[in-house]
Structure formats: C-alpha cells, structure tokens
C-alpha positions as CSV (number, residue, x, y, z in Angstrom):
1,M,13.2,50.0,-62.8
2,E,12.6,49.3,-66.5
3,M,9.1,49.7,-67.9
4,V,7.4,47.9,-70.8
5,K,4.4,48.9,-72.8
6,L,1.5,46.4,-73.3
7,V,-1.0,46.8,-76.1
8,K,-4.6,45.5,-76.3
9,G,-6.5,46.8,-79.4
10,D,-6.1,50.5,-79.3
11,R,-5.3,50.7,-75.5
12,V,-1.7,51.0,-74.2
13,I,-0.6,50.5,-70.6
14,E,2.9,50.6,-68.9
15,R,4.0,48.1,-66.4
16,R,7.3,47.1,-64.8
17,K,9.3,44.7,-66.8
18,I,9.8,42.3,-63.8
19,D,6.0,42.2,-63.3
20,Y,5.4,41.5,-66.9
21,E,8.0,38.7,-67.1
22,N,6.6,37.0,-64.0
23,N,3.0,37.1,-65.3
24,M,3.5,36.7,-69.1
25,K,1.0,33.9,-69.3
26,I,-1.7,35.9,-67.5
27,W,-1.2,38.9,-69.7
28,G,-1.4,36.7,-72.8
29,I,-4.7,35.1,-71.6
30,R,-6.2,38.6,-71.0
31,G,-5.2,39.6,-74.5
32,W,-2.3,42.0,-73.7
33,K,0.8,41.8,-75.9
34,L,4.2,43.5,-75.7
35,D,4.3,46.7,-77.7
36,D,6.8,46.4,-80.6
37,G,7.4,50.1,-80.7
38,K,6.3,50.6,-84.2
39,P,3.8,53.3,-84.8
40,K,0.4,52.2,-86.0
41,A,-0.4,52.9,-89.6
42,Q,-2.9,55.7,-89.8
43,P,-5.9,55.0,-92.1
44,K,-5.7,57.2,-95.1
45,V,-8.7,59.4,-95.6
46,E,-9.9,59.5,-99.2
47,V,-11.1,62.9,-100.3
48,K,-14.4,62.5,-102.1
49,P,-15.1,65.0,-104.8
50,E,-18.2,67.0,-104.1
51,P,-20.9,66.5,-106.7
52,K,-21.7,69.6,-108.7
53,P,-25.3,70.8,-108.1
54,E,-27.4,70.5,-111.2
55,P,-29.0,73.7,-112.3
56,K,-32.7,73.8,-111.8
57,V,-34.9,74.6,-114.8
58,D,-38.0,76.6,-114.1
59,S,-40.2,74.1,-115.9
60,E,-39.1,71.4,-113.5
61,W,-40.0,73.4,-110.4
62,Q,-43.7,73.2,-109.6
63,K,-45.3,75.4,-107.1
64,E,-47.2,73.4,-104.4
65,E,-50.9,73.9,-104.5
66,P,-52.4,74.9,-101.1
67,K,-54.7,72.3,-99.7
68,A,-58.3,73.2,-99.2
69,K,-59.2,73.5,-95.5
70,K,-61.8,71.1,-94.3
71,T,-64.8,72.8,-92.8
72,T,-67.1,71.1,-90.3
73,K,-70.6,72.1,-89.5
74,K,-71.3,72.9,-86.0
75,A,-74.2,71.2,-84.3
76,E,-77.2,73.5,-83.9
C-alpha cells in the first residue's frame, strides 16, 4: 500500500496512491496537487535595526499645567 502526499496551499494530506490515480481529475478540480517532495522555501526574516532613542532636552519637556476644576453653584 503506497501512499502519496497531496498539497493544497499550506495543507498536506496523505492518501493511497491507487485512490489518487483513480480520482486524479476530482483532486485537481478541488485544488489538490501531488507533492513534489521539495521543502518549501522559508521566508527570510529581515532584522530591522532598532532606532536609537533621542536624548530629551529639559527645555523641550514642558510640565502640563493642571486644569482648573469647574465649580457649579448649588440651587438654594
């Protein structure tokens, strides 16, 4: 009993070779193809250099002024 691997996108399934050969057309219509056995090329991850933080100058930093609280008068 010989097995074959079928590939559809990133999914891989195994089926008997006899079943695949008898239903090649159906597998093709559904989008399954015979696996060629080659490993998929892994996407290379590019390492991005981290930007150096800019030193803060005291004159650039401004302290937030507290907002005045609104007061309402109560009805007498």
